[in-house]
N, C-alpha and C positions, 0 to 999 in steps of 0.2 A: 578367523581370529585377526585382530588388528595388528599392525606392524609394531615392533618395539619402539620406534621413534615416535609413534602415535602416543603410546603410554608415557614416554618421557616428557612430551608436551603437556599431557594431562597432569602428571605429577608436579611439573614446574608451576603450573597454574594453581594447583592446590597449595603449594608452598607459598605462593604469592598471596593467596586468599588468607592463609594463616597469619602472614605478616601484616596484612591489612587489618585483620581483627585485633591484633596486638596493638597496632598504631591507633585504632579507633578507641581502644580501652585505655590508652595512655592519657592521664589527666593533663599533661602538658600540651598534647595535641588538641584537646577540647577547647583551648583558648583561641585557636585559629579557626573561625567558623568556615572560611572559604576552603581551607585545607580539609576539614572534616567532611564538607559536602562532596568534595572531589573524591576523597577516599571512600566515602559511603557509596557513591555512584559506581565506582570501580568494583567494590565488593558485591554490589547487587548484580552487576553484569556477569561476574564470575560464579556466583552462587549456584545457578542451575547445573553447571558442569561439575562443581564440587559435590553436590548432592547426588548426581548420577554416578560419579566415580565411587563414592562411599557405598552406594547400593551395589555396584559391581564388585567391590571388595568383599562385601558381606556375602554375595552369591558365591564368590570364589572360595571363601572360608567354608561355607556350608557344603560346597561341592567337594572340598578336600576332606571334610569330616565324613561325608557320605561314602567316599571311596574307601576309607578305612572300614566303615561298617559293611561295605559290600563284600569283604573277605570273611564276614561272619559265617560260620557253618550252618546257622539257622536259615533255611530257605526264605522264610517270611521276612526276616530282617534284611537279608540280601536283596530281596525284591523291592522292599521299601527304600533301600539305599539307592538302587538303580533308578527308581522313579524320581528320587530327590536329585540325583545327578542329571538326569534328562531335563527336568524342570529348570534347574539352576543354569545349565549350559545354554538352554534356549533363551532364558532371560538375560544372560550375560551378552549373548549376541545382539539382542534388542537394544540393550544399554549402549553397546559399542556404537551402533548406528546412530543412536540419539546423541552420543558424545561427538561423533564426527560432524553432525549438523551444528552442534553448539560451538565447535571449533572453527567453523567457516568464518572468514573475515566479515566483519560487520560493515555494511554500507553506511557511511556517515550521514547520508541523506535519509535513512530509514526512520530516524526519530523526529524528522521535521514535520511541521504542520503542512497542510496541502491547499493549493489553489485548484479548485475544481471548475472546469469550463465545459459547458454542454451547448452544442449548437445544432439546430435543425439542419438536416441535409436534404437529399433528394426526396421528393414526395409531397411538396406543398404543405397544406394544412395538416395532413396526416403526420408529416415529419415533425411539425411543431407540437402536435399533441403528444407524440412519442417522446420528444425532448422533455416535455413537461413531466411525463411519467417516469423517465429516467431520473430527473431531478428529485422527484418524490421518493423513488427507490433509494437513492443515496442519502436523502434526508432521513428516511426511516432507518437505514443501516447505521447512520451516525447516531441516531437516538439509541439504538440497541447497544452501541459501544460507549454511550455516555460522552460522545464528542460534542463540541459546540460548533454550530454552523451559522455563519454570518454571510448574508448576501451582499456582494460587493457591487454587482451590476446585473440588471435584468431587463430584457426586452421582450414584451409579450407579442403574440401573433395578432393578426388583424382581427380575428374573432374574439380574442381575449381568453380563449380556452387553452391555448398552448403557449410555448415559448420559442421565440426565434433564437434567443441566446440567454444564458445565465452564467455568471461567474460568482463563485462563493469561496470563502475561506473556511476550512474545517480544521479545528484545533483539538488536540487530545493526544492520548497515548498511542504510539505506533500508527498514526494516521497514514503517513506516506507509504510505509512498508506494507500496509494492508490494501491500499487503493492503487498502488503504482501500476498494476497490470490491467487496470480498467481503461487505460488510454487506447483509443482506436475507434473504428466504426462499428456501431451497434445497429443491427438491422431488425425491423419488425415486419412480420407477415400476418395480415388479417384483412377482414372484410370491413371497409369503412362504413360508418352509419349512413353516409350519403350514397352508397353504391346499391342501386336498385336491383342490379342483375346478380348480386351476391358473389362477384368476382374478388379473389384475394389480391390485395395490393401489397407491394413491397416499398417500404420507406426506410429512411436511415437518419441517424443523428451521430455526431462525432462527440467523443468525450476526450478531454485532455486532463491529465492529473499532473500537476507541477509541484515540486517541493517549494514551500514558501522560502523566499530569499530573505536573508538578514543582511544588515549593512556590512557585516564582515565577509559575506559571500560575494556580493556584487557591489562594485564601486561605480557610480555614475557621475560623470563630470557635468556640471551645469551647462557648459558649452556644447555638450552633445544632445541637449534637449531643446525642443521647440514646444512651448506651451501655449495653447490657444484656449480662450474662454468664449462661451456662446450661451445662448438660451437653450434650456433643456427642451427636448421635444417629447411628445407623447403624453399620456395621462399622468397626473401628479397632484400633489397637494397644493394648497393655496400658495401663490407666488412662485411655484416652480418654473412656470413658463414665462414669467415676466421679469426675471433677473438673469444676469449672465452667470449662472451657477455651474453650468456644465463645463467640464474640462477635457481637452484632448491633448495628450502628450505624445509627441513623436520623438523616438530615439533615432537620431540622425545616422549614426554609423550602421545600425542594423535595419533602419526604416520600419521598426516595429511601431504600431500605433495603438494606443489605449484610450478609450473614451469612458468617462464616468459622469453620470448625471442624476443618480438616484437621490443624492442629498441636496437639501436646500442651500447648504453652505459650500461655497467654492473651495475653501480650504479642505473640507472633508473629502470632497470629490477628488481633489488633487492628491491627497494622501492615499486614497484607495487606488487611484490610477497608478501611482508610483509603486505601490505594493505589487500590483498585478504585473507591471512592467519588469520589475526586478525578478520576479519569479519566472517570467518568460525568458529573460536573459540567462538566468541560471539553468533553465531547462535546455536552452540553446547550447550552452557550454557543455552540459552533460551529454547531449546528443553527439557533440563533436568527439568527446572522449569515448562514448559507446561505439563510434564508428571504427575505432581501433580494434575492438573485440567483437565486431558484428557477427562473424562466422560462428563464434563460440555460443552465442545466444540466439542464433537465427530461429531455432525451433520454437522458442518462446515468443519472440516479438516480431518474427518475420524480418523484413528489411528495415523495420523501424518506421516506415511510412505510415502515417495515421490513416491513409486512404484504404488500408487493408481492413477487410471485414474480420472482426474478432469474435462476434457473438450474434446469434440469431434468436429472436423471440417469436415463436410461431403460435399464434392464437388458436387456429383450428385444431392443432395437434396437442395443445397445452404443453408445449415443449420449449425449453431453453437449451441451446447448444453452444458451448464455447469451442470454437474451431481450432484453437491452438493446441488444446490437449485432448480433444475429442470427447469432452464431457457433456453428456445429455441428461437433463432432469425434467420430469413431467410434473412441474409445480410452478407454472408460470406466474400465477397470481401471488403465490407466497413469495417468490423471488422479487416481484415488483413491489411487494409490501416490505421489502428490506431483508428478506431471509437470504442474504448473500454469502453467509459465512462458509458454506460448503464449497462454493465456487472459489472464493478468495483463498481458502486454505489449500485447495487442490492446486491452484496456480502457484502458490508459494512453495508447496511441496515439490512440484515439478521443477521449479527453478533450483531448489536446493539439491535435487537429484542431479541436475545438470552440472552444478558446481562441484559436487562430489565426484562425478565421473571425470570432469576435467581435471580435478586434482589427482585422481588415481592414474590418469594418463600422463601427468607431468613427470 
């Protein structure tokens, strides 16, 4: 059974919810559109907890009524009452756990859009092929969630069959909160098509998931930037390689460098490069803050170093294993086709359990 102060928090939130509903129904409030949007957003955030608590209260009422019936001299009636009590108490326990999760503090970054970066690692052409397959996996997962994916920068491998690097912007509902645990080294084990002896090779690709930075999140001074323009390299449309359209931006304080050359327009490449740079700076700041609570979250993200292996895709065994939570699934092709939800949900649930445990120890 949850502690009394837990229920006092829930009751206070329910009272706030009722106040919001009254304010939203007030004709005078409806004239201020900005205020209505703000109140509506807060109401939507509180509603799942309110619904859960109302169900808990209904279970409690039914349980109380059943206890009265349990005193009935009729054995059949008493047995039915006992079964009702058992069912209600079990459901009340489940709802309490649900409400504890709903009460966890929200990470302000969770609602942000995401910059997804994938780079081929060790393994030569096989690593490039794998990087391309990972990008296809996230593209399919984005489609399943009705997110929009826009490629900001892409560099193909020498053969043209894989990717050296790709950077994309993914926009939609809860993008960062669902993808944030994908950052790290992804490893693939399989027999390459060029391997005559049938030996299994291991290759790797790195994935970085960054919250999209907005102007209010990251301020960049013009004096801190060095912007160089050059001719784009590699394949492209007409005039791509004949004009100075590629842009390289160097953030002098951090020495972060971003290059964009996909667009024919220098201005468009500059805008994309700045978007990527801001997100990398925001991620850098977030990692500094995370360092202060590194021990508490070590079991989820290790040391935070992206050189750590987080997941293995084993072709011979049709197996995908997430090493952080010990989750193994034998559905490799389905996962590479974007069936990521079970892994994503398991990682989020594991993190929530860690936060709940940390809260109970506090």
